[in-house]
N, CA, C and O atoms as a GROMACS GRO file, in nm:
protein
  508
    1MET      N    1   1.084  -0.423  -3.044
    1MET     CA    2   1.070  -0.466  -2.926
    1MET      C    3   1.037  -0.382  -2.803
    1MET      O    4   0.981  -0.450  -2.717
    2PHE      N    5   1.051  -0.284  -2.776
    2PHE     CA    6   1.012  -0.197  -2.674
    2PHE      C    7   0.887  -0.099  -2.761
    2PHE      O    8   0.903  -0.038  -2.866
    3ASP      N    9   0.787  -0.108  -2.694
    3ASP     CA   10   0.689  -0.017  -2.762
    3ASP      C   11   0.686   0.118  -2.693
    3ASP      O   12   0.703   0.222  -2.757
    4ALA      N   13   0.662   0.114  -2.543
    4ALA     CA   14   0.649   0.207  -2.451
    4ALA      C   15   0.685   0.194  -2.312
    4ALA      O   16   0.718   0.088  -2.258
    5ILE      N   17   0.677   0.319  -2.253
    5ILE     CA   18   0.695   0.269  -2.116
    5ILE      C   19   0.564   0.240  -2.055
    5ILE      O   20   0.465   0.296  -2.101
    6HIS      N   21   0.554   0.161  -1.959
    6HIS     CA   22   0.409   0.122  -1.911
    6HIS      C   23   0.421   0.183  -1.793
    6HIS      O   24   0.316   0.242  -1.768
    7HIS      N   25   0.505   0.197  -1.704
    7HIS     CA   26   0.465   0.258  -1.589
    7HIS      C   27   0.618   0.294  -1.506
    7HIS      O   28   0.727   0.241  -1.528
    8VAL      N   29   0.592   0.384  -1.420
    8VAL     CA   30   0.706   0.432  -1.317
    8VAL      C   31   0.645   0.415  -1.182
    8VAL      O   32   0.536   0.459  -1.143
    9ALA      N   33   0.741   0.340  -1.114
    9ALA     CA   34   0.685   0.304  -0.979
    9ALA      C   35   0.762   0.426  -0.883
    9ALA      O   36   0.872   0.480  -0.898
   10ILE      N   37   0.670   0.444  -0.790
   10ILE     CA   38   0.702   0.570  -0.687
   10ILE      C   39   0.660   0.517  -0.547
   10ILE      O   40   0.550   0.464  -0.528
   11ILE      N   41   0.765   0.537  -0.439
   11ILE     CA   42   0.692   0.493  -0.311
   11ILE      C   43   0.696   0.615  -0.250
   11ILE      O   44   0.780   0.703  -0.271
   12CYS      N   45   0.592   0.620  -0.166
   12CYS     CA   46   0.590   0.766  -0.084
   12CYS      C   47   0.577   0.740   0.044
   12CYS      O   48   0.574   0.626   0.089
   13ASN      N   49   0.567   0.863   0.124
   13ASN     CA   50   0.610   0.864   0.268
   13ASN      C   51   0.426   0.881   0.297
   13ASN      O   52   0.381   0.804   0.381
   14ASP      N   53   0.354   0.950   0.248
   14ASP     CA   54   0.184   0.982   0.314
   14ASP      C   55   0.158   0.966   0.182
   14ASP      O   56   0.201   1.031   0.087
   15TYR      N   57   0.062   0.847   0.187
   15TYR     CA   58   0.009   0.786   0.090
   15TYR      C   59  -0.095   0.865   0.016
   15TYR      O   60  -0.096   0.894  -0.104
   16PRO      N   61  -0.220   0.905   0.150
   16PRO     CA   62  -0.329   0.995   0.105
   16PRO      C   63  -0.270   1.108   0.036
   16PRO      O   64  -0.309   1.141  -0.076
   17ILE      N   65  -0.168   1.174   0.105
   17ILE     CA   66  -0.126   1.344   0.031
   17ILE      C   67  -0.079   1.295  -0.120
   17ILE      O   68  -0.144   1.329  -0.219
   18SER      N   69   0.048   1.207  -0.130
   18SER     CA   70   0.055   1.122  -0.256
   18SER      C   71  -0.058   1.115  -0.347
   18SER      O   72  -0.066   1.188  -0.446
   19LYS      N   73  -0.139   1.036  -0.320
   19LYS     CA   74  -0.259   1.004  -0.397
   19LYS      C   75  -0.347   1.107  -0.442
   19LYS      O   76  -0.421   1.096  -0.540
   20ALA      N   77  -0.338   1.213  -0.365
   20ALA     CA   78  -0.432   1.304  -0.380
   20ALA      C   79  -0.351   1.416  -0.495
   20ALA      O   80  -0.406   1.474  -0.589
   21PHE      N   81  -0.233   1.423  -0.461
   21PHE     CA   82  -0.140   1.516  -0.544
   21PHE      C   83  -0.155   1.473  -0.692
   21PHE      O   84  -0.174   1.551  -0.785
   22TYR      N   85  -0.145   1.350  -0.700
   22TYR     CA   86  -0.110   1.273  -0.845
   22TYR      C   87  -0.257   1.264  -0.907
   22TYR      O   88  -0.271   1.257  -1.029
   23GLN      N   89  -0.374   1.263  -0.814
   23GLN     CA   90  -0.495   1.267  -0.865
   23GLN      C   91  -0.548   1.385  -0.899
   23GLN      O   92  -0.602   1.400  -1.009
   24GLN      N   93  -0.541   1.485  -0.809
   24GLN     CA   94  -0.614   1.613  -0.833
   24GLN      C   95  -0.494   1.730  -0.873
   24GLN      O   96  -0.536   1.838  -0.915
   25VAL      N   97  -0.366   1.713  -0.863
   25VAL     CA   98  -0.297   1.793  -0.920
   25VAL      C   99  -0.263   1.770  -1.056
   25VAL      O  100  -0.272   1.841  -1.156
   26LEU      N  101  -0.224   1.658  -1.036
   26LEU     CA  102  -0.151   1.627  -1.194
   26LEU      C  103  -0.277   1.540  -1.281
   26LEU      O  104  -0.264   1.496  -1.395
   27GLY      N  105  -0.369   1.532  -1.218
   27GLY     CA  106  -0.470   1.457  -1.316
   27GLY      C  107  -0.450   1.330  -1.365
   27GLY      O  108  -0.483   1.306  -1.481
   28PHE      N  109  -0.393   1.232  -1.284
   28PHE     CA  110  -0.414   1.084  -1.309
   28PHE      C  111  -0.533   1.025  -1.270
   28PHE      O  112  -0.593   1.082  -1.179
   29GLN      N  113  -0.579   0.927  -1.315
   29GLN     CA  114  -0.683   0.828  -1.279
   29GLN      C  115  -0.641   0.738  -1.221
   29GLN      O  116  -0.525   0.697  -1.234
   30VAL      N  117  -0.739   0.683  -1.135
   30VAL     CA  118  -0.710   0.561  -1.045
   30VAL      C  119  -0.767   0.416  -1.138
   30VAL      O  120  -0.882   0.404  -1.179
   31VAL      N  121  -0.666   0.322  -1.157
   31VAL     CA  122  -0.716   0.209  -1.236
   31VAL      C  123  -0.718   0.101  -1.150
   31VAL      O  124  -0.796   0.007  -1.164
   32ALA      N  125  -0.621   0.109  -1.044
   32ALA     CA  126  -0.657  -0.014  -0.935
   32ALA      C  127  -0.608   0.020  -0.818
   32ALA      O  128  -0.514   0.099  -0.830
   33GLU      N  129  -0.636  -0.012  -0.698
   33GLU     CA  130  -0.599   0.040  -0.567
   33GLU      C  131  -0.634  -0.075  -0.487
   33GLU      O  132  -0.747  -0.121  -0.470
   34ASN      N  133  -0.502  -0.125  -0.429
   34ASN     CA  134  -0.534  -0.259  -0.329
   34ASN      C  135  -0.426  -0.209  -0.206
   34ASN      O  136  -0.321  -0.146  -0.219
   35TYR      N  137  -0.492  -0.259  -0.081
   35TYR     CA  138  -0.421  -0.247   0.058
   35TYR      C  139  -0.369  -0.384   0.050
   35TYR      O  140  -0.435  -0.480   0.010
   36ARG      N  141  -0.229  -0.388   0.096
   36ARG     CA  142  -0.186  -0.531   0.113
   36ARG      C  143  -0.161  -0.552   0.270
   36ARG      O  144  -0.066  -0.505   0.332
   37ALA      N  145  -0.249  -0.620   0.316
   37ALA     CA  146  -0.226  -0.643   0.464
   37ALA      C  147  -0.086  -0.679   0.543
   37ALA      O  148  -0.034  -0.623   0.640
   38GLU      N  149  -0.042  -0.805   0.459
   38GLU     CA  150   0.044  -0.865   0.490
   38GLU      C  151   0.178  -0.785   0.483
   38GLU      O  152   0.276  -0.826   0.544
   39ARG      N  153   0.183  -0.646   0.392
   39ARG     CA  154   0.289  -0.548   0.394
   39ARG      C  155   0.242  -0.414   0.474
   39ARG      O  156   0.321  -0.322   0.499
   40ASP      N  157   0.105  -0.414   0.511
   40ASP     CA  158   0.062  -0.319   0.571
   40ASP      C  159   0.114  -0.131   0.466
   40ASP      O  160   0.148  -0.020   0.505
   41SER      N  161   0.088  -0.198   0.320
   41SER     CA  162   0.085  -0.105   0.242
   41SER      C  163  -0.034  -0.096   0.121
   41SER      O  164  -0.133  -0.167   0.102
   42TYR      N  165   0.009   0.004   0.058
   42TYR     CA  166  -0.106   0.018  -0.041
   42TYR      C  167  -0.008   0.005  -0.176
   42TYR      O  168   0.114   0.025  -0.176
   43LYS      N  169  -0.080  -0.029  -0.276
   43LYS     CA  170  -0.054  -0.024  -0.423
   43LYS      C  171  -0.143   0.036  -0.535
   43LYS      O  172  -0.231  -0.028  -0.593
   44CYS      N  173  -0.111   0.156  -0.558
   44CYS     CA  174  -0.212   0.246  -0.630
   44CYS      C  175  -0.187   0.219  -0.799
   44CYS      O  176  -0.070   0.230  -0.836
   45ASP      N  177  -0.269   0.193  -0.882
   45ASP     CA  178  -0.210   0.211  -1.027
   45ASP      C  179  -0.303   0.358  -1.063
   45ASP      O  180  -0.422   0.381  -1.045
   46LEU      N  181  -0.206   0.436  -1.115
   46LEU     CA  182  -0.269   0.594  -1.155
   46LEU      C  183  -0.249   0.574  -1.280
   46LEU      O  184  -0.176   0.479  -1.308
   47ALA      N  185  -0.320   0.674  -1.414
   47ALA     CA  186  -0.291   0.643  -1.558
   47ALA      C  187  -0.350   0.785  -1.582
   47ALA      O  188  -0.436   0.849  -1.522
   48LEU      N  189  -0.263   0.814  -1.705
   48LEU     CA  190  -0.285   0.955  -1.765
   48LEU      C  191  -0.387   0.902  -1.894
   48LEU      O  192  -0.422   0.785  -1.908
   49ALA      N  193  -0.419   0.997  -1.971
   49ALA     CA  194  -0.554   0.952  -2.086
   49ALA      C  195  -0.454   0.865  -2.196
   49ALA      O  196  -0.506   0.768  -2.252
   50ASP      N  197  -0.332   0.893  -2.224
   50ASP     CA  198  -0.267   0.829  -2.301
   50ASP      C  199  -0.229   0.662  -2.263
   50ASP      O  200  -0.199   0.582  -2.351
   51GLY      N  201  -0.234   0.631  -2.141
   51GLY     CA  202  -0.231   0.518  -2.080
   51GLY      C  203  -0.098   0.488  -1.996
   51GLY      O  204  -0.085   0.387  -1.926
   52THR      N  205  -0.005   0.584  -2.011
   52THR     CA  206   0.099   0.614  -1.888
   52THR      C  207   0.040   0.587  -1.732
   52THR      O  208  -0.063   0.631  -1.682
   53GLN      N  209   0.139   0.501  -1.674
   53GLN     CA  210   0.092   0.489  -1.552
   53GLN      C  211   0.205   0.493  -1.444
   53GLN      O  212   0.324   0.462  -1.456
   54ILE      N  213   0.130   0.545  -1.323
   54ILE     CA  214   0.236   0.537  -1.202
   54ILE      C  215   0.175   0.434  -1.094
   54ILE      O  216   0.061   0.444  -1.047
   55GLU      N  217   0.255   0.348  -1.067
   55GLU     CA  218   0.252   0.283  -0.952
   55GLU      C  219   0.263   0.345  -0.809
   55GLU      O  220   0.377   0.365  -0.767
   56LEU      N  221   0.178   0.371  -0.747
   56LEU     CA  222   0.224   0.443  -0.605
   56LEU      C  223   0.216   0.343  -0.490
   56LEU      O  224   0.117   0.275  -0.460
   57PHE      N  225   0.343   0.344  -0.426
   57PHE     CA  226   0.347   0.228  -0.352
   57PHE      C  227   0.349   0.291  -0.207
   57PHE      O  228   0.388   0.407  -0.220
   58SER      N  229   0.319   0.258  -0.051
   58SER     CA  230   0.320   0.304   0.042
   58SER      C  231   0.411   0.212   0.148
   58SER      O  232   0.350   0.116   0.196
   59PHE      N  233   0.519   0.226   0.182
   59PHE     CA  234   0.584   0.102   0.257
   59PHE      C  235   0.600   0.178   0.378
   59PHE      O  236   0.654   0.288   0.369
   60PRO      N  237   0.558   0.134   0.494
   60PRO     CA  238   0.601   0.182   0.621
   60PRO      C  239   0.763   0.195   0.656
   60PRO      O  240   0.834   0.096   0.635
   61GLY      N  241   0.814   0.301   0.703
   61GLY     CA  242   0.941   0.290   0.725
   61GLY      C  243   1.029   0.297   0.609
   61GLY      O  244   1.148   0.278   0.634
   62ALA      N  245   1.001   0.320   0.493
   62ALA     CA  246   1.090   0.355   0.384
   62ALA      C  247   1.142   0.466   0.376
   62ALA      O  248   1.083   0.573   0.385
   63PRO      N  249   1.299   0.443   0.354
   63PRO     CA  250   1.395   0.556   0.375
   63PRO      C  251   1.383   0.665   0.272
   63PRO      O  252   1.365   0.635   0.154
   64ALA      N  253   1.394   0.807   0.315
   64ALA     CA  254   1.425   0.910   0.235
   64ALA      C  255   1.490   0.884   0.094
   64ALA      O  256   1.584   0.806   0.101
   65ARG      N  257   1.466   0.922  -0.008
   65ARG     CA  258   1.508   0.925  -0.155
   65ARG      C  259   1.629   1.044  -0.127
   65ARG      O  260   1.604   1.146  -0.061
   66PRO      N  261   1.758   1.017  -0.184
   66PRO     CA  262   1.865   1.133  -0.156
   66PRO      C  263   1.858   1.224  -0.286
   66PRO      O  264   1.881   1.168  -0.394
   67SER      N  265   1.828   1.354  -0.285
   67SER     CA  266   1.827   1.404  -0.414
   67SER      C  267   1.913   1.495  -0.453
   67SER      O  268   1.967   1.501  -0.563
   68ARG      N  269   1.934   1.598  -0.326
   68ARG     CA  270   2.048   1.704  -0.329
   68ARG      C  271   2.154   1.669  -0.252
   68ARG      O  272   2.123   1.671  -0.133
   69PRO      N  273   2.297   1.630  -0.280
   69PRO     CA  274   2.345   1.642  -0.412
   69PRO      C  275   2.285   1.523  -0.482
   69PRO      O  276   2.244   1.424  -0.421
   70GLU      N  277   2.283   1.538  -0.604
   70GLU     CA  278   2.194   1.401  -0.672
   70GLU      C  279   2.296   1.286  -0.645
   70GLU      O  280   2.418   1.294  -0.629
   71ALA      N  281   2.202   1.160  -0.644
   71ALA     CA  282   2.262   1.047  -0.624
   71ALA      C  283   2.243   0.979  -0.766
   71ALA      O  284   2.186   1.030  -0.862
   72GLN      N  285   2.305   0.846  -0.759
   72GLN     CA  286   2.287   0.759  -0.862
   72GLN      C  287   2.145   0.710  -0.862
   72GLN      O  288   2.087   0.708  -0.753
   73GLY      N  289   2.079   0.670  -0.976
   73GLY     CA  290   1.954   0.616  -1.008
   73GLY      C  291   1.878   0.727  -1.071
   73GLY      O  292   1.928   0.832  -1.111
   74LEU      N  293   1.724   0.687  -1.076
   74LEU     CA  294   1.640   0.758  -1.160
   74LEU      C  295   1.660   0.887  -1.100
   74LEU      O  296   1.655   0.907  -0.979
   75ARG      N  297   1.686   0.989  -1.204
   75ARG     CA  298   1.707   1.134  -1.165
   75ARG      C  299   1.587   1.194  -1.164
   75ARG      O  300   1.568   1.261  -1.062
   76HIS      N  301   1.498   1.194  -1.243
   76HIS     CA  302   1.349   1.276  -1.229
   76HIS      C  303   1.261   1.210  -1.336
   76HIS      O  304   1.297   1.119  -1.411
   77LEU      N  305   1.145   1.266  -1.335
   77LEU     CA  306   1.018   1.178  -1.410
   77LEU      C  307   0.978   1.327  -1.487
   77LEU      O  308   0.965   1.440  -1.441
   78ALA      N  309   0.965   1.282  -1.608
   78ALA     CA  310   0.941   1.418  -1.718
   78ALA      C  311   0.812   1.409  -1.765
   78ALA      O  312   0.779   1.301  -1.813
   79PHE      N  313   0.705   1.528  -1.762
   79PHE     CA  314   0.591   1.541  -1.829
   79PHE      C  315   0.606   1.613  -1.966
   79PHE      O  316   0.691   1.697  -1.996
   80LYS      N  317   0.519   1.568  -2.033
   80LYS     CA  318   0.522   1.636  -2.189
   80LYS      C  319   0.389   1.732  -2.185
   80LYS      O  320   0.270   1.701  -2.183
   81VAL      N  321   0.456   1.864  -2.183
   81VAL     CA  322   0.310   1.929  -2.210
   81VAL      C  323   0.319   2.035  -2.330
   81VAL      O  324   0.428   2.056  -2.383
   82SER      N  325   0.206   2.100  -2.371
   82SER     CA  326   0.193   2.142  -2.500
   82SER      C  327   0.189   2.312  -2.454
   82SER      O  328   0.212   2.393  -2.543
   83ASP      N  329   0.170   2.344  -2.366
   83ASP     CA  330   0.174   2.486  -2.322
   83ASP      C  331   0.219   2.480  -2.169
   83ASP      O  332   0.142   2.446  -2.080
   84ILE      N  333   0.360   2.517  -2.148
   84ILE     CA  334   0.424   2.499  -2.015
   84ILE      C  335   0.377   2.610  -1.928
   84ILE      O  336   0.346   2.586  -1.812
   85ASP      N  337   0.368   2.762  -1.991
   85ASP     CA  338   0.304   2.839  -1.928
   85ASP      C  339   0.138   2.812  -1.825
   85ASP      O  340   0.117   2.848  -1.709
   86THR      N  341   0.067   2.754  -1.899
   86THR     CA  342  -0.069   2.690  -1.841
   86THR      C  343  -0.022   2.580  -1.766
   86THR      O  344  -0.080   2.573  -1.658
   87ALA      N  345   0.057   2.495  -1.784
   87ALA     CA  346   0.060   2.386  -1.688
   87ALA      C  347   0.147   2.447  -1.562
   87ALA      O  348   0.112   2.416  -1.448
   88ILE      N  349   0.261   2.534  -1.581
   88ILE     CA  350   0.284   2.618  -1.462
   88ILE      C  351   0.166   2.685  -1.358
   88ILE      O  352   0.168   2.684  -1.235
   89GLN      N  353   0.082   2.732  -1.434
   89GLN     CA  354  -0.045   2.823  -1.346
   89GLN      C  355  -0.113   2.741  -1.291
   89GLN      O  356  -0.152   2.758  -1.175
   90HIS      N  357  -0.142   2.641  -1.359
   90HIS     CA  358  -0.234   2.523  -1.296
   90HIS      C  359  -0.151   2.442  -1.140
   90HIS      O  360  -0.203   2.419  -1.031
   91LEU      N  361  -0.013   2.418  -1.185
   91LEU     CA  362   0.049   2.396  -1.036
   91LEU      C  363   0.038   2.513  -0.943
   91LEU      O  364   0.008   2.480  -0.828
   92ALA      N  365   0.056   2.645  -0.966
   92ALA     CA  366   0.080   2.753  -0.898
   92ALA      C  367  -0.042   2.732  -0.822
   92ALA      O  368  -0.035   2.721  -0.700
   93ASP      N  369  -0.181   2.724  -0.898
   93ASP     CA  370  -0.269   2.730  -0.829
   93ASP      C  371  -0.316   2.631  -0.734
   93ASP      O  372  -0.403   2.651  -0.649
   94HIS      N  373  -0.247   2.513  -0.758
   94HIS     CA  374  -0.259   2.418  -0.651
   94HIS      C  375  -0.144   2.414  -0.519
   94HIS      O  376  -0.131   2.329  -0.431
   95GLN      N  377  -0.077   2.527  -0.541
   95GLN     CA  378   0.040   2.578  -0.431
   95GLN      C  379   0.140   2.484  -0.447
   95GLN      O  380   0.189   2.426  -0.350
   96VAL      N  381   0.184   2.458  -0.592
   96VAL     CA  382   0.308   2.372  -0.621
   96VAL      C  383   0.390   2.465  -0.679
   96VAL      O  384   0.337   2.530  -0.769
   97GLU      N  385   0.507   2.489  -0.652
   97GLU     CA  386   0.592   2.584  -0.692
   97GLU      C  387   0.709   2.518  -0.822
   97GLU      O  388   0.757   2.406  -0.814
   98CYS      N  389   0.731   2.591  -0.909
   98CYS     CA  390   0.812   2.550  -1.026
   98CYS      C  391   0.984   2.651  -0.994
   98CYS      O  392   1.008   2.763  -0.947
   99GLU      N  393   1.055   2.558  -1.038
   99GLU     CA  394   1.169   2.639  -1.050
   99GLU      C  395   1.151   2.754  -1.181
   99GLU      O  396   1.047   2.754  -1.247
  100PRO      N  397   1.256   2.845  -1.209
  100PRO     CA  398   1.239   2.926  -1.321
  100PRO      C  399   1.245   2.839  -1.443
  100PRO      O  400   1.312   2.735  -1.437
  101VAL      N  401   1.163   2.882  -1.586
  101VAL     CA  402   1.186   2.804  -1.671
  101VAL      C  403   1.296   2.840  -1.750
  101VAL      O  404   1.339   2.953  -1.773
  102ARG      N  405   1.344   2.709  -1.798
  102ARG     CA  406   1.473   2.710  -1.882
  102ARG      C  407   1.477   2.670  -2.021
  102ARG      O  408   1.369   2.633  -2.067
  103VAL      N  409   1.565   2.670  -2.088
  103VAL     CA  410   1.552   2.635  -2.238
  103VAL      C  411   1.658   2.510  -2.258
  103VAL      O  412   1.772   2.526  -2.215
  104ASP      N  413   1.631   2.416  -2.308
  104ASP     CA  414   1.732   2.307  -2.332
  104ASP      C  415   1.837   2.342  -2.428
  104ASP      O  416   1.789   2.362  -2.539
  105PRO      N  417   1.961   2.356  -2.422
  105PRO     CA  418   2.057   2.410  -2.513
  105PRO      C  419   2.056   2.314  -2.654
  105PRO      O  420   2.104   2.340  -2.765
  106TYR      N  421   1.993   2.209  -2.613
  106TYR     CA  422   2.028   2.120  -2.737
  106TYR      C  423   1.902   2.129  -2.842
  106TYR      O  424   1.900   2.131  -2.965
  107THR      N  425   1.807   2.132  -2.754
  107THR     CA  426   1.670   2.101  -2.854
  107THR      C  427   1.563   2.256  -2.857
  107THR      O  428   1.456   2.272  -2.915
  108GLN      N  429   1.631   2.340  -2.783
  108GLN     CA  430   1.567   2.490  -2.770
  108GLN      C  431   1.433   2.463  -2.724
  108GLN      O  432   1.342   2.539  -2.760
  109ARG      N  433   1.402   2.336  -2.628
  109ARG     CA  434   1.252   2.346  -2.576
  109ARG      C  435   1.256   2.397  -2.452
  109ARG      O  436   1.362   2.393  -2.388
  110ARG      N  437   1.142   2.454  -2.398
  110ARG     CA  438   1.140   2.520  -2.243
  110ARG      C  439   1.094   2.401  -2.129
  110ARG      O  440   1.003   2.320  -2.148
  111PHE      N  441   1.156   2.409  -2.039
  111PHE     CA  442   1.114   2.322  -1.927
  111PHE      C  443   1.147   2.369  -1.757
  111PHE      O  444   1.220   2.463  -1.724
  112THR      N  445   1.095   2.305  -1.693
  112THR     CA  446   1.099   2.361  -1.554
  112THR      C  447   1.091   2.225  -1.487
  112THR      O  448   1.057   2.118  -1.536
  113PHE      N  449   1.134   2.257  -1.351
  113PHE     CA  450   1.111   2.154  -1.252
  113PHE      C  451   1.039   2.188  -1.141
  113PHE      O  452   1.058   2.296  -1.085
  114PHE      N  453   0.929   2.080  -1.087
  114PHE     CA  454   0.875   2.104  -0.979
  114PHE      C  455   0.919   1.966  -0.901
  114PHE      O  456   1.005   1.886  -0.938
  115SER      N  457   0.824   1.957  -0.762
  115SER     CA  458   0.841   1.848  -0.669
  115SER      C  459   0.691   1.767  -0.614
  115SER      O  460   0.581   1.817  -0.588
  116ASP      N  461   0.730   1.641  -0.608
  116ASP     CA  462   0.589   1.612  -0.528
  116ASP      C  463   0.593   1.602  -0.419
  116ASP      O  464   0.691   1.656  -0.367
  117PRO      N  465   0.500   1.537  -0.333
  117PRO     CA  466   0.508   1.567  -0.182
  117PRO      C  467   0.622   1.524  -0.114
  117PRO      O  468   0.654   1.574  -0.006
  118ASP      N  469   0.693   1.424  -0.176
  118ASP     CA  470   0.781   1.374  -0.111
  118ASP      C  471   0.940   1.410  -0.172
  118ASP      O  472   1.044   1.346  -0.162
  119GLY      N  473   0.913   1.532  -0.233
  119GLY     CA  474   1.051   1.578  -0.301
  119GLY      C  475   1.097   1.525  -0.409
  119GLY      O  476   1.208   1.566  -0.444
  120LEU      N  477   1.039   1.434  -0.481
  120LEU     CA  478   1.068   1.384  -0.623
  120LEU      C  479   1.064   1.489  -0.725
  120LEU      O  480   0.975   1.567  -0.758
  121PRO      N  481   1.164   1.474  -0.759
  121PRO     CA  482   1.193   1.569  -0.902
  121PRO      C  483   1.116   1.548  -1.031
  121PRO      O  484   1.132   1.465  -1.121
  122LEU      N  485   1.034   1.640  -1.018
  122LEU     CA  486   0.932   1.641  -1.161
  122LEU      C  487   0.972   1.740  -1.237
  122LEU      O  488   1.031   1.837  -1.190
  123GLU      N  489   0.942   1.726  -1.379
  123GLU     CA  490   0.973   1.810  -1.476
  123GLU      C  491   0.863   1.794  -1.583
  123GLU      O  492   0.806   1.693  -1.622
  124LEU      N  493   0.845   1.960  -1.632
  124LEU     CA  494   0.759   1.975  -1.710
  124LEU      C  495   0.840   2.010  -1.858
  124LEU      O  496   0.936   2.087  -1.850
  125TYR      N  497   0.807   1.965  -1.970
  125TYR     CA  498   0.916   1.949  -2.081
  125TYR      C  499   0.799   2.030  -2.193
  125TYR      O  500   0.684   1.986  -2.184
  126GLU      N  501   0.817   2.112  -2.267
  126GLU     CA  502   0.734   2.164  -2.350
  126GLU      C  503   0.714   2.115  -2.485
  126GLU      O  504   0.804   2.168  -2.550
  127ILE      N  505   0.652   2.051  -2.552
  127ILE     CA  506   0.677   2.020  -2.698
  127ILE      C  507   0.570   2.071  -2.798
  127ILE      O  508   0.584   2.050  -2.919
   0.00000   0.00000   0.00000
């Protein structure tokens, strides 16, 4: 019935900064970008090579997302990586800090967290 996750929608505070982060730092490619004058907002579809997409929205005056303490709702977005150390170094090269690497006690897989420009929690999960 369900084949895969198609996209995750993210509302950002500063559209040019977030678009550059997802493109230049995380490697997403722009599929489509539209300015919606009636909303004074952008909608940008960004994709990874496997087809996974992020819809990046800008809405004037959108409230900040509560993150700490954790609030109900989507907790974080995780990216599968084959080499977490290389991914961490890539992020560091772009001045993005990661938390210390931890080991999932159930799967024994290594993971870490970092944040997008708006503080959205993102995870690297080594497979």
